[in-house]
C-alpha positions as CSV (number, residue, x, y, z in Angstrom):
1,X,-18.6,12.9,-18.9
2,X,-20.0,14.7,-21.9
3,X,-18.1,17.6,-23.3
4,X,-19.4,20.9,-21.9
5,X,-22.4,19.4,-20.2
6,X,-23.8,16.6,-18.1
7,X,-22.6,13.1,-18.4
8,X,-24.4,10.8,-20.9
9,X,-25.9,7.6,-19.7
10,X,-23.4,4.8,-20.5
11,X,-24.0,3.0,-23.7
12,X,-21.1,0.5,-23.8
13,X,-19.9,0.4,-20.2
14,X,-19.3,-3.0,-18.8
15,X,-17.6,-4.4,-15.7
16,X,-13.9,-5.0,-15.7
17,X,-13.1,-8.1,-17.8
18,X,-12.2,-11.4,-16.1
19,X,-8.7,-11.5,-14.7
20,X,-5.8,-13.7,-15.4
21,X,-4.3,-15.7,-12.6
22,X,-0.8,-16.4,-11.4
23,X,-0.6,-20.2,-11.6
24,X,1.8,-20.3,-8.7
25,X,-0.3,-18.3,-6.2
26,X,-3.8,-18.2,-7.7
27,X,-3.7,-14.4,-7.4
28,X,-5.9,-12.5,-9.8
29,X,-3.9,-10.1,-11.9
30,X,-4.5,-7.7,-14.9
31,X,-2.2,-7.3,-17.8
32,X,-1.7,-4.1,-19.8
33,X,-0.6,-5.2,-23.3
34,X,1.7,-3.2,-25.5
35,X,2.5,-4.5,-29.0
36,X,6.1,-5.0,-30.0
37,X,8.3,-3.6,-31.3
38,X,7.8,-0.7,-28.8
39,X,7.9,2.8,-30.3
40,X,10.9,4.6,-28.9
41,X,8.8,7.7,-28.1
42,X,6.8,5.8,-25.5
43,X,9.6,3.9,-23.8
44,X,10.1,6.4,-21.0
45,X,6.4,6.2,-20.2
46,X,6.4,2.4,-20.1
47,X,9.6,2.3,-18.0
48,X,7.9,4.4,-15.4
49,X,5.2,1.7,-15.0
50,X,7.5,-1.3,-14.7
51,X,8.6,-2.7,-11.4
52,X,10.2,-6.1,-10.8
53,X,10.6,-7.6,-7.3
54,X,10.3,-4.7,-4.9
55,X,12.4,-1.9,-6.3
56,X,14.6,-3.1,-9.1
57,X,14.1,-1.4,-12.5
58,X,13.8,-3.5,-15.6
59,X,15.4,-2.5,-18.9
60,X,12.9,-3.0,-21.8
61,X,13.7,-6.1,-23.8
62,X,15.5,-8.0,-21.1
63,X,14.7,-11.7,-20.8
64,X,15.1,-14.1,-17.9
65,X,13.6,-17.4,-16.8
66,X,10.2,-17.0,-15.0
67,X,7.1,-18.8,-14.1
68,X,4.2,-19.2,-16.6
69,X,1.0,-17.3,-16.2
70,X,-2.5,-18.7,-16.9
71,X,-3.9,-18.1,-20.3
72,X,-7.5,-18.1,-19.1
73,X,-10.0,-16.4,-21.5
74,X,-10.8,-12.7,-21.0
75,X,-12.3,-9.9,-23.0
76,X,-13.2,-6.3,-22.9
77,X,-10.7,-3.6,-22.2
78,X,-7.2,-4.8,-23.5
79,X,-5.5,-2.3,-21.2
80,X,-6.5,-4.5,-18.2
81,X,-6.5,-8.0,-19.6
82,X,-5.6,-9.9,-22.7
83,X,-4.8,-13.4,-23.9
84,X,-1.1,-13.8,-24.2
85,X,0.3,-15.1,-27.5
86,X,2.2,-18.4,-27.6
87,X,2.0,-21.3,-25.4
88,X,3.2,-19.5,-22.3
89,X,4.5,-16.1,-21.3
90,X,7.7,-15.4,-19.5
91,X,7.6,-13.4,-16.3
92,X,10.7,-11.2,-16.5
93,X,12.7,-10.7,-13.4
94,X,15.6,-8.4,-12.7
95,X,19.0,-10.0,-12.0
96,X,21.1,-8.7,-9.1
97,X,24.0,-7.9,-11.4
98,X,21.9,-6.1,-14.1
99,X,22.8,-2.3,-14.1
100,X,20.0,0.2,-13.4
101,X,18.5,1.7,-16.5
102,X,17.3,5.0,-15.0
103,X,15.4,6.2,-12.0
104,X,12.1,6.3,-14.0
105,X,11.2,2.6,-13.6
106,X,11.4,2.9,-9.8
107,X,8.4,5.3,-9.6
108,X,5.7,2.8,-9.3
109,X,8.1,0.3,-7.7
110,X,8.6,2.7,-4.8
111,X,4.9,3.5,-4.5
112,X,2.9,0.5,-5.5
113,X,3.4,-1.7,-2.4
114,X,3.5,1.3,0.0
115,X,-0.1,2.4,-0.2
116,X,-3.4,0.5,-0.4
117,X,-4.9,3.2,-2.7
118,X,-2.2,2.8,-5.4
119,X,-2.4,-0.1,-7.9
120,X,0.5,-2.5,-7.3
121,X,2.5,-3.1,-10.5
122,X,4.0,-6.6,-10.2
123,X,6.1,-7.8,-13.1
124,X,6.8,-7.4,-16.8
125,X,5.8,-10.2,-19.2
126,X,7.3,-10.7,-22.6
127,X,5.9,-12.7,-25.5
128,X,6.9,-12.9,-29.2
129,X,4.4,-10.1,-30.0
130,X,3.7,-8.1,-26.8
131,X,5.1,-6.6,-23.7
132,X,2.6,-7.1,-20.8
133,X,2.7,-5.1,-17.5
134,X,1.3,-7.4,-14.8
135,X,-0.7,-5.4,-12.2
136,X,-3.1,-5.7,-9.4
137,X,-6.6,-6.5,-10.7
138,X,-9.3,-3.9,-10.0
139,X,-12.6,-5.7,-10.5
140,X,-14.8,-2.6,-10.2
141,X,-13.5,-0.9,-13.3
142,X,-12.8,2.8,-13.6
143,X,-14.2,5.7,-11.6
144,X,-15.4,7.0,-14.9
145,X,-17.8,4.1,-15.4
146,X,-18.9,4.3,-11.7
147,X,-19.9,8.0,-12.1
148,X,-21.5,7.5,-15.5
149,X,-23.8,4.8,-14.2
150,X,-25.4,7.3,-11.9
151,X,-26.7,9.4,-14.7
152,X,-30.3,8.4,-14.3
153,X,-30.2,9.1,-10.5
154,X,-28.6,12.5,-11.1
155,X,-31.7,13.6,-13.1
156,X,-33.7,13.5,-9.9
157,X,-31.2,14.0,-7.2
158,X,-29.1,16.7,-9.0
159,X,-25.7,15.2,-8.1
160,X,-24.1,12.2,-9.7
161,X,-22.5,11.2,-6.4
162,X,-23.7,12.6,-3.1
163,X,-21.2,14.8,-1.3
164,X,-20.8,12.1,1.3
165,X,-19.9,9.4,-1.3
166,X,-17.7,11.8,-3.2
167,X,-15.9,12.7,0.0
168,X,-15.4,9.0,0.7
169,X,-13.6,8.6,-2.6
170,X,-11.9,12.0,-2.5
171,X,-10.3,11.3,0.8
172,X,-8.8,8.1,-0.5
173,X,-7.7,9.8,-3.6
174,X,-6.0,12.7,-1.7
175,X,-4.3,10.2,0.6
176,X,-2.8,8.4,-2.4
177,X,-1.7,11.7,-4.0
178,X,-0.3,12.9,-0.6
179,X,1.7,9.6,-0.5
180,X,3.1,10.3,-3.9
181,X,4.1,13.8,-3.1
182,X,5.6,12.6,0.2
183,X,7.9,10.4,-2.0
184,X,8.7,13.4,-4.3
185,X,6.5,12.0,-7.2
186,X,4.1,14.2,-9.1
187,X,1.6,12.1,-11.1
188,X,0.7,14.7,-13.7
189,X,-2.2,12.8,-15.3
190,X,-4.7,12.5,-12.4
191,X,-8.2,11.8,-13.8
192,X,-11.1,9.5,-13.4
193,X,-9.8,7.1,-16.1
194,X,-6.7,6.6,-14.1
195,X,-8.6,5.9,-10.9
196,X,-9.8,2.3,-10.6
197,X,-12.1,0.6,-8.0
198,X,-12.0,-2.9,-6.4
199,X,-15.1,-5.1,-5.9
200,X,-15.8,-4.0,-2.3
201,X,-19.1,-2.3,-1.3
202,X,-18.4,0.6,-1.2
203,X,-15.4,0.2,-3.5
204,X,-11.8,1.0,-2.5
205,X,-10.2,3.5,-4.8
206,X,-6.9,2.6,-6.6
207,X,-4.7,5.2,-8.4
208,X,-3.0,3.9,-11.5
209,X,-1.0,4.8,-14.6
210,X,2.3,6.5,-13.7
211,X,3.4,6.8,-17.3
212,X,3.5,10.7,-17.0
213,X,4.8,10.7,-13.4
214,X,7.9,12.7,-12.5
215,X,10.2,12.6,-9.5
216,X,11.9,15.7,-8.1
217,X,14.8,16.3,-5.7
218,X,15.0,19.8,-4.3
219,X,11.8,21.3,-5.6
220,X,8.8,20.2,-7.7
221,X,9.5,22.6,-10.6
222,X,8.9,21.0,-14.0
223,X,8.8,22.0,-17.6
224,X,7.3,19.2,-19.7
225,X,4.0,20.0,-21.3
226,X,2.0,16.8,-20.5
227,X,-1.4,15.5,-19.4
228,X,-5.1,15.7,-20.3
229,X,-6.3,19.2,-21.2
230,X,-9.5,19.3,-19.1
231,X,-7.5,18.3,-16.0
232,X,-4.4,20.5,-16.7
233,X,-3.7,23.5,-14.6
234,X,-3.2,27.0,-16.2
235,X,0.5,27.0,-15.5
236,X,0.9,23.5,-17.0
237,X,-0.9,24.4,-20.1
238,X,1.1,27.7,-20.3
239,X,4.4,25.6,-20.2
240,X,3.8,24.8,-23.9
241,X,4.5,28.4,-24.8
242,X,8.0,28.3,-23.3
243,X,7.2,29.7,-19.8
244,X,10.6,30.2,-18.1
245,X,9.4,29.4,-14.6
246,X,8.0,26.0,-15.4
247,X,5.4,24.7,-13.1
248,X,5.1,23.0,-9.7
249,X,4.1,19.4,-10.4
250,X,2.5,18.9,-7.0
251,X,0.3,22.0,-7.3
252,X,-0.7,20.9,-10.8
253,X,-1.9,17.6,-9.2
254,X,-3.9,19.7,-6.8
255,X,-5.8,21.4,-9.7
256,X,-6.5,18.0,-11.3
257,X,-7.8,16.8,-8.0
258,X,-10.4,19.6,-8.0
259,X,-11.5,18.7,-11.5
260,X,-11.9,15.1,-10.4
261,X,-14.1,16.1,-7.5
262,X,-16.3,18.3,-9.7
263,X,-16.8,15.4,-12.2
264,X,-17.8,13.1,-9.4
265,X,-20.4,15.5,-8.1
266,X,-21.7,17.2,-11.3
267,X,-20.8,14.8,-14.1
268,X,-19.1,17.6,-16.2
269,X,-15.8,19.2,-16.5
270,X,-15.4,22.8,-15.2
271,X,-13.1,23.7,-18.1
272,X,-13.6,22.1,-21.5
273,X,-12.7,22.4,-25.2
274,X,-16.0,21.9,-27.0
275,X,-15.0,24.0,-30.0
276,X,-11.9,22.0,-30.5
277,X,-12.7,18.3,-29.6
278,X,-9.3,16.9,-30.4
279,X,-7.4,17.1,-27.1
280,X,-4.0,16.8,-28.8
281,X,-4.3,20.2,-30.6
282,X,-2.9,23.5,-29.3
283,X,-6.3,25.0,-30.0
284,X,-7.9,22.7,-27.4
285,X,-5.3,23.6,-24.8
286,X,-5.8,27.3,-25.6
287,X,-9.6,27.0,-25.3
288,X,-9.3,25.4,-21.8
289,X,-6.7,28.0,-20.7
290,X,-8.8,31.0,-21.7
291,X,-11.7,29.6,-19.7
292,X,-9.4,29.2,-16.7
293,X,-7.9,32.7,-16.7
294,X,-10.8,34.9,-17.9
295,X,-13.4,34.3,-15.1
296,X,-14.0,32.3,-11.9
297,X,-14.6,28.6,-12.6
298,X,-18.1,28.8,-11.1
299,X,-19.2,31.5,-13.6
300,X,-18.4,29.5,-16.8
301,X,-21.7,29.2,-18.7
302,X,-22.0,25.4,-18.9
303,X,-21.5,25.0,-15.2
304,X,-22.7,28.1,-13.3
305,X,-26.2,26.7,-12.7
306,X,-25.0,23.2,-11.7
307,X,-22.8,24.6,-8.9
308,X,-25.9,25.8,-7.0
309,X,-26.4,22.2,-5.9
310,X,-23.1,22.2,-4.0
311,X,-22.8,22.9,-0.3
312,X,-21.1,26.2,0.8
313,X,-18.2,24.2,2.3
314,X,-17.7,22.2,-1.0
315,X,-17.7,25.5,-3.0
316,X,-15.2,27.0,-0.6
317,X,-12.8,24.1,-1.1
318,X,-13.1,24.2,-4.9
319,X,-12.6,28.0,-4.9
320,X,-9.3,27.5,-3.0
321,X,-8.3,24.8,-5.5
322,X,-9.1,26.7,-8.7
323,X,-6.7,29.6,-8.1
324,X,-4.8,30.6,-11.2
325,X,-1.8,31.8,-9.3
326,X,-0.4,28.4,-8.2
327,X,1.6,30.1,-5.4
328,X,-1.8,31.1,-3.8
329,X,-3.4,27.7,-4.5
330,X,-4.4,25.4,-1.6
331,X,-2.0,22.5,-1.0
332,X,-2.7,18.9,-0.3
333,X,-2.1,19.3,3.5
334,X,-4.5,22.3,3.5
335,X,-7.1,20.2,1.6
336,X,-6.9,17.6,4.3
337,X,-7.4,20.2,7.0
338,X,-10.4,21.8,5.2
339,X,-13.8,21.6,6.9
340,X,-15.5,19.9,3.9
341,X,-12.8,17.2,3.7
342,X,-13.0,16.6,7.5
343,X,-16.8,16.3,7.6
344,X,-17.7,12.9,9.2
345,X,-18.8,10.3,6.7
346,X,-22.0,8.3,6.8
347,X,-21.9,5.1,8.9
348,X,-21.4,2.9,5.8
349,X,-18.6,5.0,4.3
350,X,-16.9,5.5,7.7
351,X,-16.8,1.8,8.3
352,X,-15.3,1.2,4.9
353,X,-12.7,4.0,5.4
354,X,-11.7,2.4,8.7
355,X,-11.1,-0.9,7.0
356,X,-9.0,0.9,4.4
357,X,-7.0,2.6,7.1
358,X,-6.3,-0.7,8.8
359,X,-5.2,-2.3,5.6
360,X,-2.9,0.7,5.0
361,X,-1.3,0.1,8.4
362,X,-0.5,-3.5,7.4
363,X,0.8,-2.3,4.0
364,X,3.1,0.2,5.6
365,X,4.4,-2.3,8.1
366,X,5.1,-4.8,5.3
367,X,6.9,-2.1,3.3
368,X,9.0,-1.2,6.4
369,X,9.9,-4.8,7.0
370,X,10.9,-5.3,3.4
371,X,13.2,-2.2,3.5
372,X,14.9,-3.3,6.7
373,X,15.7,-6.9,5.5
374,X,18.3,-6.0,2.8
375,X,20.2,-3.8,5.2
376,X,20.3,-6.6,7.8
377,X,21.6,-9.0,5.1
378,X,24.3,-6.5,4.1
379,X,25.3,-5.9,7.7
380,X,25.7,-9.6,8.3
381,X,27.7,-10.0,5.2
């Protein structure tokens, strides 16, 4: 989406690059490549994305024997796919006697195979030059590209995605976020770029990139200033100024969910930093924060005319999401109970949603069976 206005028609968007394949199973996979040596500052983020087997964390730099992966050609976005250096790559596996590094690597391990709308991170691959994170392949690319491709249609129809189509995606998105929160995980970087699609028609949504994710125990209060400014809640941005109370990571995710919904519908961010384009500056964060606290979101100049295209029910939901006082903000369970969210989908989207629900039942059953098996083995031993 364009800064402070409508999304531009895509100039360099292309479908997801060709996948790599697991030679043993033929399964299509994607590989996120990170050049070695790994900067120490990003190690915690990388660790959060790694999973090996079902739930074993993998210390960075460990090596073990593993099967080779196909070096089929691929191009485009190196975050999803890349040719591996050397004659073969090694799929790193955790050994039973290896000590656990930290709880962080388990975040995506505990979530990935438990929900159909969360990208499944599979293994870590080491070469002489790169670390590769092997993940489920999402052939449809990002939700960013999907929305941007509808720019021409939006000129006539007024909305980038119809409310019905946006609702179809949003319900999957909220289901995935609810699953994370149910496992005491706040994503903290929810956005279109971290939301991928498969090749179905209509596509199935896949939440990815848990590099900024954080687990909690008794409450979701957090202090780390982290995320993408245009999606960050006021209390999250305010945490950079040493706010004593911190912020509730789950409620910060709710705010970001509202931003994602608006971008799907209107192709623009409700809060932006047009005067300070670099998102890594304190000035950009301050510009976004001032917009959030000075006036209602629907009255911000660059968006106040566009919101007239939204239905009253959609406006009501967004008004309940964009509440500066996070204690009064709507929660994920409340979103799922809202009239706009519960509005029946069109026949096409309802059928697709039913298929996703059926797949989720299978996913949950498989996860439950996998959790029971180790306990049975231990009991027999």
